[in-house]
C-alpha positions in Angstrom: 0.0 0.0 0.0 1.3 3.4 -0.9 0.3 6.9 -0.2 0.6 10.2 -2.0 1.6 12.9 0.5 1.3 16.6 -0.1 4.8 17.8 0.2 4.3 20.4 2.9 5.5 19.6 6.4 2.5 19.8 8.8 2.8 20.6 12.4 -0.1 20.4 15.0 0.0 22.3 18.3 -0.7 19.8 21.1 -1.7 21.5 24.2 1.4 23.3 25.5 3.6 20.9 23.8 6.1 21.1 20.9 5.5 23.0 17.7 7.6 24.0 14.7 10.1 26.8 15.3 8.6 30.2 14.5 11.1 32.7 13.6 10.9 36.5 14.3 10.1 38.2 11.1 10.0 41.8 9.8 6.9 43.7 8.9 5.7 46.6 6.8 3.1 47.4 4.3 1.9 44.8 1.7 3.8 45.0 -1.7 1.5 46.1 -4.5 0.4 43.4 -6.9 2.4 43.1 -10.0 5.4 45.0 -8.7 8.6 44.2 -10.6 9.5 42.0 -13.5 8.6 38.3 -14.0 12.1 37.5 -15.2 15.4 37.3 -13.5 17.1 33.9 -13.1 19.5 32.8 -15.8 22.3 30.2 -15.9 25.7 31.6 -16.9 27.1 30.4 -20.2 30.0 28.6 -18.6 27.7 26.5 -16.3 24.7 26.2 -18.6 23.1 22.8 -18.5 24.6 21.8 -15.2 22.8 21.2 -11.9 25.3 23.5 -10.1 24.6 26.2 -12.6 20.9 26.0 -12.2 21.1 25.8 -8.4 23.3 28.9 -8.3 21.0 30.9 -10.6 17.7 30.0 -9.1 18.2 29.3 -5.4 17.9 33.0 -4.5 14.4 33.0 -5.9 13.2 30.1 -3.7 11.8 30.7 -0.2 10.6 28.8 2.8 7.1 29.5 4.0 5.7 29.0 7.5 1.9 29.3 7.7 0.2 29.4 11.1 -3.4 28.3 11.7 -5.4 27.9 14.9 -4.4 24.2 15.0 -0.8 24.3 14.0 1.8 25.3 11.5 2.5 24.2 7.9 5.9 24.6 6.3 6.4 24.6 2.6 8.2 26.5 -0.2 7.5 29.3 -2.7 8.9 30.9 -5.8 9.6 34.7 -6.1 8.1 35.9 -9.4 8.6 39.7 -9.0 11.2 41.9 -7.4 8.6 43.5 -5.2 7.9 40.2 -3.4 5.1 38.3 -5.2 5.5 34.6 -4.4 3.7 31.7 -6.0 3.1 28.6 -3.8 0.5 25.8 -3.4 -2.9 26.7 -1.9 -2.5 23.8 0.5 0.7 25.4 2.0 -1.1 28.6 3.2 -4.8 27.5 3.3 -6.5 28.7 6.5 -3.5 30.6 7.7 -3.8 33.4 10.2 -0.2 34.4 9.8 2.4 33.7 7.0 6.1 34.2 7.4 8.7 33.8 4.7 12.4 33.2 4.9 14.6 34.1 1.9 17.7 32.1 0.8 20.0 34.8 2.4 18.2 34.5 5.8 16.1 37.6 5.6 12.6 37.2 6.9 9.3 38.8 6.1 5.6 38.7 6.9 3.4 37.9 3.9 -0.2 38.5 3.0 -2.4 36.4 0.8 -3.1 38.1 -2.5 -5.2 35.5 -4.1 -5.9 31.7 -4.1 -7.2 29.2 -6.5 -8.0 26.0 -4.7 -9.2 24.5 -8.0 -5.6 24.5 -9.2 -4.0 24.2 -5.8 -2.3 27.6 -6.3 -1.8 30.7 -4.2 -0.1 34.1 -4.6 1.3 35.9 -1.5 3.0 39.2 -1.2 5.8 40.2 1.2 5.5 43.3 3.3 8.1 45.9 2.6 10.1 43.9 0.1 12.0 45.3 -2.9 14.9 44.4 -5.1 14.4 40.6 -4.9 15.7 38.2 -7.5 12.7 37.0 -9.4 12.6 33.6 -11.2 12.2 33.3 -14.9 8.9 31.5 -15.8 9.5 29.0 -18.6 7.2 27.2 -21.1 5.9 23.9 -19.8 4.3 23.2 -23.1 7.8 22.5 -24.5 8.7 20.0 -21.8 9.4 16.5 -23.0 9.5 13.2 -21.2 13.2 12.6 -20.4 14.2 16.2 -20.0 16.6 16.8 -17.1 15.2 18.9 -14.3 16.2 20.4 -10.9 14.0 20.8 -7.9 14.6 23.4 -5.2 12.7 23.7 -1.9 12.7 23.3 1.8 12.2 19.5 2.5 12.0 18.8 6.3 12.7 22.5 6.8 16.2 22.3 5.1 16.0 25.6 3.2 17.4 25.7 -0.3 17.8 21.9 -0.8 18.6 21.0 -4.4 17.8 17.7 -6.1 17.8 16.6 -9.7 16.2 14.0 -12.1 14.2 13.9 -15.2 10.6 14.4 -16.4 9.1 11.0 -16.0 5.7 11.7 -17.6 3.3 14.5 -18.5 -0.4 15.2 -17.9 -0.8 13.0 -14.8 -4.2 13.4 -13.1 -3.7 14.4 -9.5 -6.8 15.1 -7.3 -6.7 17.1 -4.1 -9.1 18.5 -1.5 -10.2 22.1 -2.2 -11.3 22.9 1.4 -9.1 23.5 4.4 -9.3 20.9 7.1 -7.2 22.2 10.1 -7.4 18.7 11.7 -5.1 17.4 9.0 -2.3 19.8 10.0 -0.2 17.7 12.4 3.5 17.1 13.2 4.9 14.0 11.6 6.6 12.0 14.3 5.8 8.4 13.3 6.9 7.4 9.8 4.0 5.0 9.6 1.4 7.7 10.0 -0.3 9.4 7.1 1.0 12.9 6.6 -0.3 16.1 5.2 -2.8 16.7 2.5 -5.0 13.9 1.0 -4.5 13.0 -2.6 -6.2 10.8 -5.2 -4.1 9.3 -8.0 -4.6 6.4 -10.4 -8.1 5.7 -9.2 -7.0 5.3 -5.5 -7.3 7.5 -2.5 -4.2 8.1 -0.4 -3.3 10.0 2.8 -6.8 10.4 4.1 -10.2 11.4 2.8 -10.2 14.1 0.1 -13.9 14.9 1.0 -16.7 16.0 -1.2 -15.1 19.2 -2.5 -12.0 18.3 -4.6 -10.3 19.2 -7.8 -8.1 17.4 -10.4 -5.2 19.0 -12.2 -2.8 17.8 -14.8 0.7 17.4 -13.3 4.2 16.9 -14.5 5.7 13.7 -13.0 9.4 13.7 -12.1 11.8 11.4 -10.4 13.7 14.4 -8.8 13.5 13.7 -5.1 10.7 15.6 -3.4 10.1 15.3 0.4 7.9 17.0 3.0 8.4 20.7 2.7 9.0 20.9 -1.1 5.3 21.9 -1.7 5.2 25.2 -3.6 8.9 25.0 -4.6 10.3 25.0 -8.1 10.8 22.4 -10.8 13.4 23.9 -13.1 14.7 23.1 -16.6 18.5 23.2 -17.3 18.2 26.8 -18.6 17.2 27.9 -15.1 13.6 28.5 -16.1 10.7 27.4 -13.8 8.6 24.7 -15.5 6.4 23.6 -12.6 5.4 24.2 -9.0 6.1 21.1 -6.9 2.9 19.9 -5.3 2.9 16.2 -4.3 5.0 13.1 -3.7 4.5 9.4 -3.5 6.0 7.1 -0.8 5.2 3.7 0.8 2.8 4.0 3.7 4.9 1.4 5.6 8.2 3.0 4.9 10.6 3.4 7.8 14.2 4.4 8.1 16.2 4.4 4.9 13.1 3.5 2.8 11.0 6.5 4.0 10.5 9.7 1.9 10.7 10.1 -1.8 10.8 7.0 -4.0 11.2 9.0 -7.2 7.5 9.8 -7.9 6.9 13.5 -7.6 4.3 15.8 -9.2 4.4 19.4 -10.2 1.8 21.9 -11.5 2.8 23.0 -15.0 4.1 26.6 -15.0 1.8 27.4 -18.0 -1.2 26.7 -15.6 0.4 29.2 -13.2 0.9 31.9 -15.8 -2.7 31.6 -17.1 -3.9 32.0 -13.5 -1.7 35.0 -12.5 -4.1 37.8 -13.4 -7.0 36.1 -11.4 -4.7 35.5 -8.4 -3.5 39.1 -8.5 -7.1 40.4 -8.5 -7.9 38.2 -5.5 -10.5 36.3 -7.4 
């Protein structure tokens, strides 16, 4: 038996017990929507086509997101798309959050506000307060992606900010189904590797990681064997030119996995960047 786990670390507050570390962050006024360019990352000619080159170019555009709700904290990743602090992530990373805090690759921290969400596509746009001069990612063309293309994934698995993994595109147009509504009861800290974790998914006609409920949505995903683990949700799937081709959203792992067999088994899923680009105007308008 396997499970598909949303790749956001989930942390529940149990009485006065342990919770995920909450960092002190800066504040300010929300950045206006659409501030800055939607391009920025590029791989140098000397390191073009290498994982190291992609990592160096794109890592400054990937952030760690901590979203606090009444029942706990969810940690995931995000992609800076404008110099003024617009960040794309998964809806399931920030859904139901009363407070959102963001840590940049250089350690700077900000408070963020939700600009718009699209639960139907599991996408969200947030804006950093008082941010400027950030390095924005270059959004690529997922319509040109081919099975077998080399890719790099960057995110914050297990809270390890800026983790880089690599692989290939394993398949295209995979149907992944997620719950549209927030269920705070599903935000919990993963302490036992045998317990289900995170956000419920349906894939291949089967239900994994809990009940998706009556309100759910299915999107077409890019499948990759680049290692994705809890915390990669909302991070970037990148081609070898340093362009974002997908937003990482889910992983597959054995439900009975323990020790060295736990975590990614080379089945990860990302929302195509063309889906994101088509949705940006609606997200910016808050619709």
